[in-house]
N, C-alpha and C positions, 0 to 999 in steps of 0.2 A: 417344656411340655407343650406350650402353645405353638411353638414352631413346628413340632411334629404334627399337631392337629391341622395347622395351616397348610403344611406340605401335603398331608393326606387329602384335605378338602380340595385344594387347587390342582393337585396332580403334578405331573412332571412333564416338562416340555422336551420333546424329542426332535432334534434337528435332523433334517434330511442330509445324508452324507452322499456326496457325489463320488462315483468311482472314476478312475482315469479313463476307463473304456466307454463311459457314457458319451453319447453323441452330442448332448447339450447339457448346459449347466442349469441346475434347478436350485432355487432358494426357497426354503420353506421349513415348516415344522408342524407337528401336531401335538396335542395334549393327551397324555395317557393318564387316566385316573384308575385307582384301585376299584375293584368291582363294588366294594361296600360304599365307597364314595359316590359311585354312579347311582346306587340305590338310594342313598341319602339325598342326593341332588334331585332324583325323581320324586321322592316323597315330599320334599320341601317345595318343589315347583308345583306339584299337584295341590298341596294345601294352599299355597299362595293363589293359585288360579281359581280354586273352588272355596275360598274362605267364607264367601257369603252364605253358604249353607252348612259348612262343616262346623264352624265355631258355634252358631246357635244350636245345632244338633247336640254337640258335646255339652254345652251349658244345660240344655234341657235334660239330657241323660243324667248328668251329675246331680242336678236339682231333684229329679225324680227319685234317684237312689237315696239321696239324703232325706227327702220328705217321706219316703216309704219306710225308712228306718228298719232295715232288715236285721239290724243288730240292736242290742240293748245298751243304752247309755248308762 
């Protein structure tokens, strides 16, 4: 299961295939990720970049909800 998640997260390396009719030889590849993996990478990168205000805001919201006690214990 972890191997599937790892493959999904890192994507698949696609190597450039040279055709015999190409005038020059190209060495290279690109990484193709599933669209859900790209969204997950974007969310993680955003949170990492803006964690200085996201984490305190979430803590404040959770504390406010708990202290307001909208439900009965």
